[in-house]
Legacy VTK file of the C-alpha trace (Angstrom):
# vtk DataFile Version 3.0
C-alpha trace
ASCII
DATASET POLYDATA
POINTS 440 float
-51.431 45.215 -32.489
-53.179 42.571 -30.328
-49.892 41.835 -28.570
-49.420 45.528 -27.775
-53.005 45.834 -26.493
-52.583 42.811 -24.250
-49.274 44.133 -22.946
-50.844 47.517 -22.103
-53.749 45.778 -20.320
-51.348 43.667 -18.284
-49.182 46.682 -17.493
-52.168 48.675 -16.210
-53.444 45.740 -14.120
-50.008 45.200 -12.613
-49.617 48.926 -11.945
-52.930 49.066 -10.069
-52.136 45.962 -7.994
-48.585 47.136 -7.236
-49.852 50.548 -6.128
-52.418 48.906 -3.835
-49.717 46.741 -2.211
-47.272 49.613 -1.816
-49.915 51.940 -0.367
-51.111 49.362 2.154
-47.702 48.108 3.299
-45.407 51.107 2.874
-45.376 54.727 3.898
-44.186 57.099 1.170
-40.912 57.836 2.971
-40.168 54.115 3.249
-40.115 53.275 -0.470
-36.800 51.652 -1.430
-35.139 50.827 -4.739
-35.870 47.113 -4.425
-39.615 47.834 -4.298
-39.562 48.615 -8.019
-38.892 44.914 -8.680
-42.472 44.225 -7.608
-43.738 45.422 -10.984
-41.877 42.950 -13.265
-42.556 40.044 -10.894
-46.270 40.855 -10.776
-46.254 41.176 -14.573
-45.020 37.601 -14.887
-47.568 36.398 -12.337
-50.443 38.116 -14.193
-49.391 36.454 -17.466
-49.798 32.955 -16.003
-53.660 32.969 -15.780
-53.785 33.963 -19.488
-51.700 31.017 -20.706
-53.353 27.770 -21.789
-51.235 24.644 -21.826
-52.220 21.648 -23.977
-50.552 18.267 -23.685
-50.458 15.989 -26.725
-47.669 14.673 -28.847
-46.007 17.971 -27.974
-46.738 20.403 -25.166
-47.979 23.721 -26.522
-48.903 27.000 -24.864
-51.255 29.678 -26.134
-51.901 33.205 -24.862
-55.592 34.067 -24.439
-56.777 37.645 -24.946
-60.583 37.308 -24.599
-62.603 37.507 -21.384
-60.260 39.742 -19.381
-62.323 42.941 -19.403
-62.393 43.133 -15.599
-59.384 41.315 -14.130
-56.139 39.690 -15.282
-57.865 36.326 -14.632
-61.067 34.942 -16.125
-61.715 32.063 -13.737
-61.627 31.382 -10.014
-58.533 29.180 -10.263
-56.525 31.949 -11.903
-57.773 34.475 -9.333
-56.840 32.230 -6.395
-53.417 31.740 -7.982
-52.959 35.518 -8.072
-54.012 35.916 -4.428
-51.592 33.266 -3.172
-48.845 34.603 -5.433
-49.322 38.143 -4.104
-49.379 36.772 -0.538
-46.054 35.034 -1.144
-44.634 38.131 -2.817
-45.733 40.317 0.101
-44.070 37.983 2.600
-40.803 38.326 0.632
-40.843 42.084 0.050
-42.383 42.978 3.393
-40.884 40.104 5.367
-39.942 42.342 8.304
-43.646 42.469 9.165
-45.385 39.745 11.160
-47.279 36.977 9.365
-50.559 38.474 10.603
-49.616 41.853 9.174
-48.679 40.337 5.802
-51.952 38.401 5.580
-54.065 41.405 6.642
-52.228 43.674 4.203
-52.529 41.262 1.288
-56.261 40.793 1.802
-56.738 44.557 2.150
-54.710 45.292 -1.016
-56.495 42.607 -3.041
-59.979 43.614 -1.877
-59.241 47.243 -2.866
-57.895 46.019 -6.215
-60.982 43.878 -6.883
-63.440 46.552 -5.795
-61.851 49.382 -7.817
-61.455 47.236 -10.948
-65.051 45.976 -10.805
-66.395 49.457 -10.075
-64.604 51.094 -13.007
-65.462 48.281 -15.428
-69.159 48.443 -14.484
-69.264 52.253 -14.730
-67.719 52.199 -18.205
-70.067 49.399 -19.294
-73.088 51.348 -17.997
-71.908 54.336 -20.072
-71.915 52.099 -23.154
-68.147 51.589 -23.520
-67.067 48.503 -25.468
-63.905 46.926 -26.899
-60.801 49.103 -26.508
-62.574 51.833 -24.523
-63.828 49.276 -22.004
-60.548 47.356 -21.839
-58.216 50.329 -21.509
-60.529 53.121 -20.316
-61.696 51.242 -17.214
-58.123 50.280 -16.352
-56.805 53.835 -16.756
-59.704 55.124 -14.632
-58.949 52.518 -11.939
-55.265 53.490 -11.931
-56.144 57.187 -11.612
-58.601 56.427 -8.799
-55.941 54.537 -6.815
-53.464 57.405 -7.308
-56.067 59.908 -6.066
-56.900 57.720 -3.050
-53.222 57.667 -2.075
-53.467 61.389 -1.339
-56.454 60.902 0.971
-56.413 59.670 4.615
-57.933 56.329 3.514
-54.697 54.500 2.706
-52.989 56.056 5.732
-55.714 54.663 7.995
-55.556 51.236 6.332
-51.752 51.272 6.664
-51.997 51.939 10.416
-54.611 49.225 10.929
-52.557 46.734 8.904
-49.470 47.394 11.050
-51.519 46.334 14.085
-52.972 43.294 12.248
-56.293 44.871 13.127
-59.421 42.730 13.210
-61.238 45.498 11.342
-59.065 45.245 8.230
-59.029 41.454 8.276
-62.767 40.864 8.468
-63.872 43.686 6.147
-61.270 43.042 3.436
-61.681 39.263 3.589
-65.474 39.481 3.329
-65.392 41.943 0.414
-62.747 39.890 -1.426
-64.646 36.621 -0.958
-67.958 38.203 -2.007
-66.530 39.768 -5.180
-64.678 36.560 -6.075
-67.871 34.536 -5.621
-69.922 36.958 -7.729
-67.319 37.050 -10.505
-67.015 33.270 -10.501
-70.795 32.704 -10.634
-71.177 35.250 -13.468
-68.163 33.836 -15.347
-66.241 37.157 -15.093
-68.646 38.642 -17.648
-69.405 42.384 -17.565
-72.852 41.947 -19.113
-73.706 39.359 -16.469
-72.709 41.777 -13.735
-74.833 44.543 -15.281
-77.885 42.293 -15.471
-77.553 41.389 -11.770
-76.247 44.761 -10.587
-78.952 45.439 -7.991
-78.540 41.970 -6.489
-74.791 42.531 -6.200
-75.273 45.948 -4.585
-77.713 44.466 -2.048
-75.248 41.662 -1.253
-72.400 44.145 -0.730
-74.564 46.308 1.551
-75.651 43.207 3.492
-72.025 42.136 3.967
-71.048 45.637 5.101
-73.964 45.663 7.571
-72.894 42.287 8.938
-69.303 43.512 9.181
-70.479 46.604 11.061
-72.336 44.459 13.608
-69.345 42.149 14.067
-66.972 45.094 14.412
-69.241 46.729 16.996
-69.343 43.523 19.036
-65.572 43.134 18.669
-65.018 46.727 19.815
-67.225 46.197 22.863
-65.382 43.003 23.712
-62.007 44.725 23.343
-63.087 47.614 25.581
-64.420 45.167 28.168
-61.178 43.163 28.160
-59.214 46.401 28.518
-61.467 47.468 31.388
-61.063 44.125 33.173
-57.284 44.354 32.789
-57.258 47.860 34.276
-59.557 46.810 37.121
-57.136 44.005 37.982
-54.233 46.449 37.767
-55.550 49.532 39.588
-58.348 48.524 41.977
-55.906 46.736 44.363
-54.006 50.045 44.583
-57.227 51.777 45.672
-57.728 49.063 48.281
-54.253 49.897 49.589
-55.235 53.569 49.836
-58.470 52.678 51.653
-56.499 50.466 54.064
-54.212 53.397 54.840
-57.207 55.656 55.493
-58.796 53.018 57.754
-55.562 52.782 59.708
-55.624 56.565 60.052
-59.252 56.350 61.183
-58.271 53.881 63.914
-55.495 56.237 64.979
-57.978 59.134 64.871
-60.336 57.312 67.247
-57.488 56.651 69.668
-56.427 60.300 69.528
-59.992 61.446 70.219
-60.099 59.251 73.308
-56.758 60.682 74.433
-57.982 64.257 73.827
-61.082 63.579 75.909
-58.922 62.248 78.753
-56.544 65.222 78.563
-59.357 67.757 78.642
-60.915 66.000 81.639
-57.677 65.783 83.618
-56.170 69.194 82.775
-55.980 71.680 85.637
-56.100 74.819 83.464
-57.443 75.800 80.046
-53.944 76.671 78.807
-52.642 73.235 79.786
-55.573 71.553 77.980
-54.944 73.661 74.845
-51.276 72.599 74.714
-52.082 68.922 75.146
-54.833 69.003 72.487
-52.517 70.801 70.025
-49.831 68.162 70.536
-52.309 65.325 69.945
-53.899 66.838 66.801
-50.694 67.964 65.046
-50.514 65.109 62.473
-53.913 63.543 62.693
-55.411 64.374 59.265
-55.055 62.728 55.841
-53.242 64.419 52.962
-55.044 66.596 50.411
-54.193 64.143 47.628
-55.688 61.245 49.582
-58.889 63.249 50.070
-59.067 63.995 46.348
-58.502 60.331 45.467
-61.202 59.172 47.862
-63.638 61.660 46.307
-62.906 60.383 42.760
-65.907 58.526 41.303
-63.734 55.999 39.416
-61.735 53.467 41.439
-59.619 52.613 38.401
-58.621 56.243 37.807
-58.008 56.786 41.533
-55.782 53.705 41.620
-53.809 54.834 38.593
-53.346 58.342 40.069
-52.199 56.875 43.396
-49.588 54.829 41.531
-48.424 57.888 39.556
-48.076 59.893 42.792
-45.780 57.188 44.180
-43.869 57.103 40.873
-43.379 60.888 41.039
-42.221 60.713 44.660
-39.614 58.118 43.673
-38.376 60.566 41.002
-38.309 63.449 43.559
-41.347 65.207 42.072
-44.642 66.065 43.737
-48.098 65.778 42.156
-50.924 67.930 43.469
-54.481 66.848 42.602
-57.661 68.877 42.206
-60.522 66.626 41.087
-63.895 68.322 40.587
-65.510 66.285 37.816
-67.192 62.899 37.408
-65.257 60.696 34.981
-67.901 57.954 34.868
-70.583 60.416 33.765
-68.747 61.214 30.499
-69.176 59.556 27.109
-65.452 58.810 27.065
-64.722 55.376 28.623
-62.636 55.133 31.805
-59.996 53.172 29.894
-59.466 56.130 27.542
-59.217 58.557 30.477
-56.624 56.324 32.123
-54.539 56.163 28.957
-54.661 59.953 28.480
-53.900 60.753 32.135
-51.024 58.269 32.162
-49.443 59.796 29.048
-49.795 63.385 30.301
-48.398 62.591 33.765
-45.504 60.520 32.414
-44.520 63.382 30.090
-44.816 65.916 32.927
-42.713 63.820 35.326
-39.966 63.374 32.729
-39.986 67.046 31.676
-40.041 68.565 35.195
-36.892 69.345 37.206
-36.328 67.481 40.468
-38.133 68.913 43.470
-40.839 70.572 41.367
-44.616 70.282 41.689
-46.934 68.991 38.947
-50.587 70.017 39.033
-53.408 67.789 37.754
-56.884 69.301 37.606
-60.281 68.128 36.410
-63.458 70.182 36.323
-66.852 70.294 34.649
-67.224 72.603 31.628
-70.858 72.426 30.504
-71.392 69.025 28.897
-67.629 68.395 28.834
-65.023 67.396 31.391
-61.756 69.325 31.290
-58.556 67.595 32.393
-55.233 69.478 32.502
-51.704 68.628 33.631
-49.268 71.486 34.337
-45.514 71.225 34.812
-42.737 73.837 35.044
-41.013 74.402 31.689
-39.925 77.235 29.361
-42.865 78.824 27.483
-43.910 77.319 24.150
-45.628 78.940 21.176
-48.871 77.554 19.728
-46.902 76.128 16.801
-44.485 74.357 19.157
-47.364 72.988 21.233
-49.179 71.492 18.239
-45.959 70.152 16.694
-45.566 67.909 19.757
-48.819 66.125 18.836
-47.366 64.944 15.518
-46.757 61.241 14.990
-43.242 60.236 16.069
-42.387 63.704 17.423
-40.466 63.566 20.703
-38.105 65.745 22.729
-36.290 62.698 24.128
-32.762 61.825 22.982
-33.801 58.287 22.020
-36.602 58.216 19.447
-37.185 54.452 19.548
-40.687 53.802 20.885
-41.254 57.478 21.696
-43.299 60.226 20.090
-46.657 58.416 20.033
-48.193 59.407 23.392
-49.517 62.861 22.515
-50.350 61.627 19.003
-52.537 58.894 20.547
-54.269 61.516 22.719
-54.961 63.584 19.591
-56.487 60.530 17.887
-58.615 59.870 20.993
-60.023 63.412 20.981
-60.884 63.001 17.297
-62.723 59.723 17.975
-64.885 61.213 20.729
-65.170 64.742 19.258
-63.182 66.366 22.057
-60.535 69.099 22.034
-56.835 69.435 22.802
-55.949 72.124 25.365
-52.519 73.786 25.474
-51.325 77.020 27.053
-48.677 78.698 29.189
-49.558 79.948 32.651
-47.666 81.501 35.544
-47.736 79.787 38.948
-45.769 81.373 41.808
-43.863 83.536 39.283
-42.747 80.426 37.348
-43.876 79.451 33.858
-45.853 76.231 33.562
-46.815 74.504 30.314
-50.329 73.058 30.342
-51.450 70.054 28.310
-54.995 68.834 28.567
-58.136 67.523 26.933
-61.781 68.565 26.886
-63.953 65.476 26.434
-67.720 64.913 26.285
LINES 1 441
440 0 1 2 3 4 5 6 7 8 9 10 11 12 13 14 15 16 17 18 19 20 21 22 23 24 25 26 27 28 29 30 31 32 33 34 35 36 37 38 39 40 41 42 43 44 45 46 47 48 49 50 51 52 53 54 55 56 57 58 59 60 61 62 63 64 65 66 67 68 69 70 71 72 73 74 75 76 77 78 79 80 81 82 83 84 85 86 87 88 89 90 91 92 93 94 95 96 97 98 99 100 101 102 103 104 105 106 107 108 109 110 111 112 113 114 115 116 117 118 119 120 121 122 123 124 125 126 127 128 129 130 131 132 133 134 135 136 137 138 139 140 141 142 143 144 145 146 147 148 149 150 151 152 153 154 155 156 157 158 159 160 161 162 163 164 165 166 167 168 169 170 171 172 173 174 175 176 177 178 179 180 181 182 183 184 185 186 187 188 189 190 191 192 193 194 195 196 197 198 199 200 201 202 203 204 205 206 207 208 209 210 211 212 213 214 215 216 217 218 219 220 221 222 223 224 225 226 227 228 229 230 231 232 233 234 235 236 237 238 239 240 241 242 243 244 245 246 247 248 249 250 251 252 253 254 255 256 257 258 259 260 261 262 263 264 265 266 267 268 269 270 271 272 273 274 275 276 277 278 279 280 281 282 283 284 285 286 287 288 289 290 291 292 293 294 295 296 297 298 299 300 301 302 303 304 305 306 307 308 309 310 311 312 313 314 315 316 317 318 319 320 321 322 323 324 325 326 327 328 329 330 331 332 333 334 335 336 337 338 339 340 341 342 343 344 345 346 347 348 349 350 351 352 353 354 355 356 357 358 359 360 361 362 363 364 365 366 367 368 369 370 371 372 373 374 375 376 377 378 379 380 381 382 383 384 385 386 387 388 389 390 391 392 393 394 395 396 397 398 399 400 401 402 403 404 405 406 407 408 409 410 411 412 413 414 415 416 417 418 419 420 421 422 423 424 425 426 427 428 429 430 431 432 433 434 435 436 437 438 439
């Protein structure tokens, strides 16, 4: 009976840990047959911390069954062994990922495992559960909780952050894992000890989460600043090129004005003066796009748009600008605007036939700024429009590296509480599809 109880405990622990690893590293559609080998390997690894070896005249081994109410280990050495074993196992089963991804994923999976197991054990102990009810009930509850969480966006978000080896996952999961390991080690992995110091533990967890929040905020600001500096270095020189062109035009304009003054002075008749002035002023102005770019309040955005206009001209397309909003006055950072505009224009240039015109417009809508990009294309239904914002959805023949642009714009609007804009409209008796965003 004791053997069966211990086997069930181990099986539940292994099931919870395996589910955490699979949920963090794999998407549901990616599960393969070989992944089922994780369970028996983890079962063997979880047995090791329960075995005591004694060396005398003969080496003997005994299987311990007491003190494992919370975890499959009852000391810090056994817990560290499990962490390193799971890290090694993850590098084997998920070896296609980078080392940073494997480390981030392992720490995330183990911190979730530790937190859920401790939470369920404490809740059952608070309710007065003991013996079999505590041993098995808390484990079954933890397993059910992990299964439920798999159907929520939580694991999907963690999976995405892990794939990027995100600083967020690394620092939060590492801090939570280290804190819980330290608490369990100090309290000798005893449930009663945890209950007697419960408020202290809760305060420590909240303090760690507060510290993590501060560090993450500072990291986010630093990342945005680095991104901004990179874009300044990339796009501001393009604006300087535009300004140089306008200054050259200004010099030409001054020369033309002097010539006009001379012509008017020397002309014998009014008709002769009119003809000479018309000839001198025929190509003196700057283009409408250049005027719009010079009126843009963001040099980075103006530089990026100038580059996209040249890119479109090289592809035998024309971009027409109409800028009537202040990008720098919005809550949304310039770097996010640049990313969104770049994605929308790239899609429009690729989807438009040669010789066509693409329209980009920005205008103030109350407390929001509306940005739209229109390109000629067959009309789309609302369902077809929204389907294009799905992750990995693309109309291109090659799917590798495509299908994430509009999805990233959708995520951006969710972060800043904006809206996606899509519609069909008729311009010069031709259908245009419109993609845009409305951002605070």
